[in-house]
N, C-alpha and C positions, 0 to 999 in steps of 0.2 A: 560546519559553515553556519553563519548566522541566518536565522529565519526571518520572516516578515515582521515588519515594524521594528526591527533592530538592524540598523544599517551598518554594514561592515565598512572598513576603511575604503573599500573599492566600490561600495554602493550596491553590491549584489545581494539580494535577499530572496530566499526561497526555502520552502519546507519540503522535505523529500519523503519518499514512498515507504509505506508500511512494510511488513516483513515477510520473510520466507526462510524455512530451516532445512536440515538435511542429513544426507548420508555422512557417515563418519561420526555422527552424534550418538548419544546414548538414548535409546528409544524406550518407551514405556512398555509394560506388559500388554500385548495385543493379541487378538484372535484374527483368523484369516477371513477371506471374503465369504460372505453369506453364512458364516458360522451361526449356530443357534445362539441368540442373545437372551439373557435373563429377562423375565417379565415381572411386572408388578413392583417396580421400584417406586419411590416417591416421585422422582424426577427423571426425565430423559434429557440429556444434553446432546443436541445435534450439532456436531462440528468439534474438531480438536485443533483449532487455531488458537491464537493467544486468548481470545475471549472464553472459549470452551475450556481451556486448560485452567484459567483463573477461576471459572465457575466451579470446576471439579474440586479444586483445592478448598474453596469456601464451603461447599456442601459437605465435604468430608470432615472439615473442622467442626461444622455445625451438627454432625451426626445425622445428616439427611441421606437416605439411601438414593443412589442414582445409577443409571446406565449411560455410558457415553459412547456414541457412535460417530464414525467419521467416514465420509464417502470415499476419500482418497486413500492412497497407500502410505502416507506418512503424516506425522503430526506437524503442526505449525501453520498449516494453510498457506497464506501468502507470505509467511516467514519460513523460508526453506533454504537451507545451505547444503550443498553437497560438494564432495571433492573429486568425484569420478570423472567429470567432464574435462577438467583442465589439470588435475593433480594438485590443485590448490583450492581453498574455499571459494565457492561461487554462490553468491546470494542471488537466487532467482528473482526474489522480490525485494523485501525491505533490506536496506543496507545501512541506513543512517539511524543511529540511536539518538533520540531527541528528548526534549523536555525533561532535563535531568532532575529538576526539583519535584517533578510529579510522576515521572515514568518509573514504575517499579523495576523495569529491566535495567535502568541505569545503575542502581545499587547492586542488583544481581550481577551485572557485568563487572563492577568494581571488585566484587568479592569472589568472582568465578575462577580466578587463576589464569584466565585468558588474557592475551594482550589487548588492552583497552585504552584508547587515547583520543584526545580531542582532534577534530578535523583541522588540518592546516588551512591557510588562506592564500593559496598560490594559484594564479590564473595565467592562462595564455589566451589572448584574444586575437582573432583572425578576421581580416576584411576579405573582400572578394579576391584580391590578388596576392594574398600572403599575410604575414603577421601585421597586425594593426600598428599604425604609428601612434605616438603618444597623443597626438591631437585626436585621432580617431577613437582611442580608448576614452579620452575625456568626453568625447561626444556621446559614446555609448552610455557611460555612467550618468551623464546629464540627462539623456533620454530616459534611462531607467528610473532615475529619481522622479522625473515628471510623470511617467506612467504610473509608477508605484504610488506617488502622492495623490494622483487623481482617484485611484481605486480606494486608497485609504480614506480620503475625504468623503467619498460616496458611502463607504462602509460605516464610517463614524456617524454619518447623518442618518443611518438606517435605511439607505436606499437599496432595496432588494432587486437590483438591476444588473445587467451584465457589465463587466469591465470594458468590453468593446464599445459600449454606449457612452462611456465617460472619458476614456483614456485617449490622449493624442496619438495619432497614427501616421502622420504625413512626413515626419522627419526621416532622414536617412538611416537612423538607428532605432527609431521607435518600434518597428515591428520585431526587431531582435529582442527588445525588452518584452514585447507581447509574448514572444516564444518562451522566454525565460520564466515569466510569471504564470503563463497559461500552460502550454503543453509540458514544459520541463518540470514545473512545480505541481500543477494541479491535475495533469493528465487530461486536460480539456482545453479546447480552443477558447479564446477570450469571450466569445459569444455565448458560452455554454455553462457558465457558473455565476454565482451571485456575489456581488461586492460585499453585501452584508454578511453572508456566510463566511467568506474569505477573511473579512476583518475580525470576525469573532472566533478565529482559531488562535491557538496559543503560540506565543513566541518561544524560540528555542535556539540553542547552539547544537551543532552536530558532533557526534563522537562515532568512533569505529571500534568494532570488535574484530580483530584480525582473523579470528577463527570463524566469523560469520554471525550475523544477527540470528539467523535460524538456529544456529548451534545453541545460543542462549535459550531460545524458546524450547527446543528439544530437551535441553538439560532440565528445565523446569517441569517438563512433562514426565520425566523419568519416574517410573513406579506407578503411574496412574493406569488403571485398567481401561483401555480404550479398544473398541472394536473397529479396526480399520476395514476399508472396502465394504462398508455397511451403510449404504445411503438410506435416508428416509425418503419414501416415495409418496406417502399420504399421511395427513394428520386429521384424525376425526375428533372433533371436540363438541359434538352434539349432546353428549351425555354429561355425567358428573365430572369425569376426568378427561383424559386424552388417550387416544390409541394411535400409535405410530407404526405404520407399515414399513417393513424392511425386507430385503431378500432372505434374512434369517428368521423371519416371523414377525408377528405383531407384538409390540411392547405396550402394555397398559400401565399408565402412571397417573399421578394426581396433577402433574404439570410438566410442561416441556420448555426448555430454554433453547431458543433458536439462535445460533451464532453464524448462520450462513450469510453470504453477502446479499445486498439489495439486488444485485444482478441476478442471482439465483432466484430470489423471491419474485422478481418481476418476470423471470423467464418462463414460469409455469411448470417447471419440472417437478416441483414439490406441490402436490395438490392439497387443498384444505376443504374439509367437509364438516359444516357448511363453509362457504367462502368467507374470507376475512371481511370484517366491516369495511365499508366504503372509505372511511377516513384513514384506515390503516393502508388500504390499497393506494390511496392518493399519496400517502407519505412515501411508500415504496417507489412510486413513479416520480416523486419530486426529489428524492435523495438518490441520485443516480450514480452509477459507476463511471469512472473515467477510464481512459485507455493509455497505458504506459508500459513500455517494454524495454528491457535491456538487450542491446545487440552487443554481446560480450566478445571481445577480441583479445587473444593472448599474444604477446610479443616477447621476444627474447632479450629485449633491452628497453630502457625508458625512452621511447621514441620522441617524446616531446621535451625531454630533459628538464622536467619540472620537479623531479624528486617524487617521493611518495605522495599519492593522493592529490595530484594537481588537477585543477579544473580547466577545461578547454571550451571556449564558446566561439562560434563563428557567426558572421552576419547572416541573418535570416530575413529575406526580402518580404515574405508574405506573412510572417509571424507563425507559421505552421510547419513548413517543410524544412526541418533542421534537426540537429541532434546536439545535446549537451553531453560532455564527456568527463567522466572521472577516470583519469589515466593512472596506470601503475598502482592499482589499489593495494594498499598495505605492502607495497614493494614487491608484489607477485608478478608484475608485468601484465596483469589483467586490466583491460580498459572497458569500462561500462559506457558504451555509446548509446545514450538513451533518447528515445523518441516518444512523443505523446500526442494525445488528441486525435484529430481526424487523420493525420498523417500516419500515426501508429496503426490505426485501423486499416488504412490503405496497404501498408507494408505487410500486415498479417494476412490480408487477402492475397497479396502477391506471393507470399511464401518465404521460407527461411533463406533460400538461395538469393532471392531478390533483396532481402534485408541485409544480408552479408555483403552483397555487391554494392549496395548503396553506401554502407558504412565505410568499406574499404575505398570506394571511389571518392568519398568525401575526404577521407584522410589523405589520399594521394593529392587531391586538389589543394589541401592545406600545407602539407610538408614535403610532397614529392613522392616519386615512385620508389624511393628507398624503403617505404613502408612495407613493400612486399618481401624484402630481404629478411625482415625481422618478424614477419607474421608467422605464428605457429598454428593456431586453431581458433575456431569461432563457434558460437552458439547463440540462439535467439529465443527469448521467452515470448509466449503468445497468450497473455492472460485473458484477453477478450474472447478468444476462441475456446478457451477452456470451459467446459460446461459446469465445472465445480466452482467457478468464480465469476466468469463473464465480465471481467474488468479488473482494474487495479485497486481502487479505493473510491469511497463515495463522497460526493459533495452536492450541495443544493443547486438545482437549476435556478435561473432568475425567477424570483417570485416565490420560491419554495423554502426559504430559510425557516419559517415556523414549522415545517413538516418534520424537522429533526426531533423536536419535542414530542410530536405525535407518534413517531416511530418508537419512542421509548416506552410508550404506554402499553401495559399488558392487555390481552384480550380475554375477557371472562375470567380473570385471575387464574388462567390455565396456560395461556400461550404468552411467553415472555421473550422479548427480543434483546439481543446483546451483540456487541461488536463495535468496531471503529465507527461505523455510520451512526451509532446511537450516542456517542459521547458528544457533549455540547461544545467542547473546545479542542480536544485532542483527537478529533476525527482524522482519518487517514494515517494513523500511527499505531504501532504495536502497543505502545503504552496506553493509548486510548482504548484499544480493544481489551487489554488486560483489566483496566479499571472498570470498564463497562461490564465485563463478565463477572467480576467480583461483586460489584454493586447489585447487579441483577440477581445473582445467586443469594445474596444476603436478603434481598427483598422476597424472593421465593421462599426462603426458610421462614421468614416472618409470617408470610401468608399461610403456609402449611401448619404452623403451630398456633 
């Protein structure tokens, strides 16, 4: 699907969620939880998501010794695909492969042997009382263009303000556009991100890997020596190098590449001794994680009759409490009913059963009680509650766009940050994380030599 600043024939623009990988994939050579990890490498890579995997490849090519640790039980981080829940590939996080001219995973997907194809442009639009009329659809896309145009104008002018402060919101479909551009795209309400930061993200078309985006990431990690279930708990950088405390012991190195999310950095679970510089802490607080979850529902037929990968959007009165749906993903009968922003946080707090009830209830209101006849199973992601991530992907709060450049700066030529939050334009994407990890590792190699 076409992303921002490239208007599709229907007028819908949005950029989707970074990645997650998984079960059924080929995993790298790993050690178990709290196993003893080697000490005294040149570099420690903290995290085995897309950024950490890319960094490992570069360091290996440069002949720089490294140890890579990962707090979770699988590689890929927010790019995780597994087949166990539904018997078909289920992307817990990233699903849309974007930025084909710049995303290294685009070419990897094309040569992977997996089924890889461009996202179709099929939509079903619903009003409060059923399918939207042609007049109502026209009103939605007109409102969308107006809201989108207002944010674009503000961003082009360099206004580091919230979309809510510049976008129209009083029309009958304006708040549906707010939902689509805010919670559905950004994982944040329209009050909570920067027009300038939004505008400075890259354009893209969307593609799908039927076997899962996470599968692509896990494939690229194959053969890398990664210590899973080995969290970093403290980083001491008061001396010449760094010391990274883990349950498997302390690793001493010349430098560390941190690929954890800004949510983890802000959460305080990873301690720094001495504390990070104030400007780095300010950047972490300014480039904050959004909230975005899949309520995944499996059906035994294409309940919306849109074919493979059809999009469903319903009227959202307040711009927040709604869901955007990718239905019949890759023909599997799996529907990604996605929620974002403050409403996603509310549903996380309410629990999985409440989220499933909400999604099924919304579908019943759209197409009728026959939904229940075809419902097979459901599952819900909870990225904000997950202590290893604390959110979906990062964007600047109003006024904080310059902080992204600050976040990319190393601390004492010993602590280097990498990940989607650090990329200037491909943030919130797997490709941006990969490029950031590779660029940061190349920088570290230059510093060490």
